[in-house]
N, C-alpha and C positions, 0 to 999 in steps of 0.2 A: 129371734128370727122367725119362730113359728107365729108369734103374734102379728108381726109385720106382714108375713106372707098371707095369713088368714084375712087380715083387714083388706089387703090388696085383692084377694080372690073374691071376697064378698062385694067390694066396690065394683069390680069388673062385672059381676053377675047382675048387679043393680043397673049398671049402665047398659049392659047388653044381656037381657034375660036369656037363660040357657035354652037351647033348642035340643032336638033329639040327638044331634051329633056331638054334644059336649063330652059324653063318656068316651066315645071313640077317638076324640081329639087329644085325650090325655096320653102321655107317653108311658104306657103300662110296661113296656119292655124295659125301659130304664128303671122304673120303680121295682120291677120284679128282680132285675139283676142286682140292684142295690140291696134289696131285702136279703137275697142269697148271700152276698158278700158280708153284710153286717152280721148275719146270723152265724155264718161259718167262722168269721174272725173272732166273734165272741167265744166260739168253741175253741179256737186257737189259744185265746187268752186263758180260758179255764183250764185247758190241758197243757199249757206251757209248750205248745208245739214249736214256737220260735226259739226255744232255749238254745239250740245249736248256734243260731245267728247271734243271740245275745252273747254267748261265749266268744264268738268271733270278734264282736265289736270291743270286747274288753282287752283285746291285744293291742289296740291303738293307744299310743302314749302321749298324744297331743290333741288338743281341741281341734286344731286345723285338720289333722288326718282323719279324725272321727267325723268331723263335719263334711269333709270331702266325700268320704265313703257313704255316709247316709244320704246326702243330697243327690249324689249321682246314682245311688241305688234307685231313688225315686225317679230320677231323670230317665234312666234306661228302662226300668220296668213299666213306666207309664206308657211307653211306646207299644207295649204288647198287651197289657191288662187294663188299660185306660187310666186316666189321671186320677179319678176318684178312688179306684181300687188301690193304686200304689200309695196314696196318702193313708188310706185305711190300714194298710200293712205297716208302713214305716213311721208314721207320726207317733203312734203309741210307743214304738221301740225307741225312738229318739228321746221322747220325754223320759222314759225309764232309764236310759243309759246316761244321760246328762245328770239326772237326779242321783244315780248311783255314784257318779264321778264327783259329786259336789259342785257341779258347774251349772246350776239351774238358771243363772243369768243368761246363758246362751240358748236356752230352750226356745224362747219366742223368736229371736232373729233366725235361728237355724230352721225352725219349722216354717217360718215365712219364706225362707229360701227354698225349702222343700216344696212349698206351694208353687213358687215360680218354676222350679224344676219340673213339677208335674204338668203345669200348663204349657211350658215351652218344649219339654221333651216329647209329650204326647202328640204335638202337632205334626211330627214327621210321618206318622203312619195313618193310613185311612181309617183304622179302627182304634186309634189312640185316644179318641174322645168321642162322646155322643154326637157332637156337631160335625166332626169330621166324617163319622160313619154315615150320618144323614146326607151330607152334601156329596160325599164320594159316590153314593148311589145315584146321584142326579147329574153329576158333571160329565159323564160319558167319557172318562179318560182312564188310562191304565193305571195300575198301582205304581208302576215305575215313574210315569209322568207326574203323578201326584207327589211322590216322594222327592223327585227332582226339584219341584217348585218349592217344597217346604224345607229342603235341606239347608239353604243359606240362613234362614231364620233359626233353625235348630242349632247349627254350628256356632253362630254368633252368640246364641243364648248360653251354650255350654262354656264358651270362653269367658263371658261376662260373669257366670256363676263362680268360676274359679277366682276371678278378680275380686268379686264381692266377699268370698270366703277368706281370701288372704287379707283383705282390709279388715274384716270383722275380727280376725284372730291375730292381728299384727302385734298387739301388746300382751298377748297371753304367752307366758314363758314356762308356766308350771307344767310338769308332767302329770298325766292323768293317773289317779289311783282309784280304782273302782271298789266301792263298798256295797256289796250286793244287798238289796232289800229282800230278795227272795231267791233262794237257790233251788227251787223246786224243779225236779226233772219232768220230762214229758209224761203226761198221764196216759192211762191205758186206752183212752179213746182217740189218741192222736192219729192213728191210721184211718179211723172213721172220718175225721174232719179233713185229713189230707185228701182222702178220696173224694169228698164233697167239693173241696177246693179245686181239684183237677176238673171235676164235672163243670163247675162254674166257669173256669177258664176256657174249657172247650166250647161252652155256650157262647162266650164273648167272642172268641177268635173265629169260630165257624160261622157266626151270624145266623145260626139256625132259626127257622121259624117255629121250632118246637120248644122254644124257651119256656113256655107256660108249663109244660110237663116237667121241666127241670126244677122250676119253682115249687111245684107240687111235691116232687121227690125230696127236695131239701127240707121243706116244711114237715112232711110226714115223717121222714127219717129222724130228724132232730126231735120232733114231738114224741116219737116212740122211744128213742134211745137216750135222750138227754133233755127232758122237758124244761129244765131250769134255764137252759140257754135261750129257748124261745122267749122266755120272760125278759131276758136281758137285752134283746135286740132293740136298737135305738129307733123306736117308732116315732119319736118326736121329729127326727131327721126325715123319715119317710113322709110324715104328714106335711113337713115344710116343703118338700119337693112336690107333693101332690098339689098344694096350694099355688105354687108357682106355675105349674102346668095349667091349672084351671084358669088362672089369671091371663096367661098368654093366649090360650086358645079362645077365651071369651072375647078379649080385646081385639085380637086380629080378625075375628069374624064380623066385627061391627063395620057396616058399609062406610061410614064416615072415616073411621080409622084406616080402613083399607085404601080409600081414595087418597087420604093424606100421605100414606106411606108410598103409594105409587108415584107421587110427585117428588117426594123427598129423597127416596133411596137411589133411583137410577142415576149412575154416574158419581154417587157419593157413598158407595157401599162401605168403604174402609172406615170412615169416621162415623157414619150412621150406625154401623154394626157395633162399634165400640160404645157409642153413646146409649143406644137402646138396650144393650146388654146390661147397663148399669141400673136399668129399671126392671127388666124381666129375666136377666141372666142370659148367657150366650147360647145355651141349648134351645130354649124357647125362641130366642131372637133368630136363630138359624131357620127355624120353621116359619116364623112370621115374615122374614125379609126375603127369603129365596124367590118367591114368586115375582118380586119386583126388581130383581137383580139383572143387570146387564154385564157386570164385571165380576165374574166368579172369584178371581184372585183377590180382589178388594174385599169381598164378603168374608172369605175364609181367613184371610190374614187379619182382618179386623176382629173377627170372632175369637181367634186364637190369641189375640193381644188383649182382649177385653178383661180377662181375668187379672190383669196387672193394675187395674184402675181402682176397683173397690171390691169389697167382700161379695157383693151381689153379682159382680161381673161374671163369675164362674161358679157353678154349683159345687165344683171341687173345693173351692175356697170355703163354702158354707160347711162342707164336711170337715175340713181342717179346723175351723172355728168350733164346731160342735165337739170334736174330739178333745180340744184343749179345755173348753169350759167344763167338760165332764170330769177332767182331772183337777182343774182349778176353778171351782165354782166361785162366781162373783168377780172374776178377773177378765170378763169379756172385753171391757174397754181397753185394758192393757194389750190384749191381742189385736184389736182393731187399730190401735195407735201404731204398734210396731209393724203390723202387716202393711198398713197404708204407707208408712215411711219407706220401708224396704221396697215395696212394689212400685211406688211412684219413682223412686230412684232408678229402678230397672226400666220402667216404662219411658222415662225421659230419654234414655239411651236408644231404645229399640223402636220407638214410635215412628220417627221419620224414616229410617231405613225400611221399616215395614210398609210405609206408605209408598215409597219409591218402588219397592218390589211389586207392589200391587198393580203396577202398570204392565207387568209381564203377563201376557195373555195365557190363561190357564187352558192350554190346548196341547 
């Protein structure tokens, strides 16, 4: 993923040589927030901060009940802490618990459903995803109006997730027996990382313009008190995001590209946003397409559906992929195959209803 994003960024810079605005066009806010979450959650892992949640999941006695619990944890938390953050929290836990239960064959389909849960749960709230946050600030509507328009897609997605889980686990009759890989209790620095986690959540929810200071606080605090965690942060993922942002900002500022989009997008926002997101992902696509949009509903419905089509469609999916291949090196193709199969099955059901709803004026 890093190689592909790097090639795309370099190609875009060759096509449209960078100007003085290239640095300011990069979404540093998203990168800073992602750095904080990746670093803090590495601390969670090191200090076994989530051990109480791990013990809770061991009470489930069937694959179906455990899958429902984990998938809907992602679904509901994504509404408040963004889709990428919810995946960072729950995908490692999912891998660990299915591994402990001896049911590794369910890991890929379940984390693929968690990916869907993150993408579709987060669409309800204005701050559930970076593209929602960006567009909400430009739609000039109340939070209630925003949620009212997104609620039908959210409810339909929740029902479909339940159906998918029941189908997935229909033939599984064995009770779960957990064989713990690691019974470590929470470490002495758990309160330190919980405090930093609360700080990051406040930055996300409040939408403060002081986020840069929060990034500095997290970096300095971890560097001073637990330097090893700074080394563990997933800088490959951060570099991948950076390359995507360079690509999108460079391409969208090219006059010929801007002229082409102006003719293509207006009136076709739903399908255009889905299609273009498969090239540059939905967050950069929101920034690129908004100036050419006449149907706000079509744009945001399409962007919030794009993550069901391919791995590139949503940067949250890239995070999910990265977490999996860190646990299972060399099995990236298995992830892509399962992810694509599950996501396309879901997309086939929701694509047309989403298009029909996009005719509902976003006012």
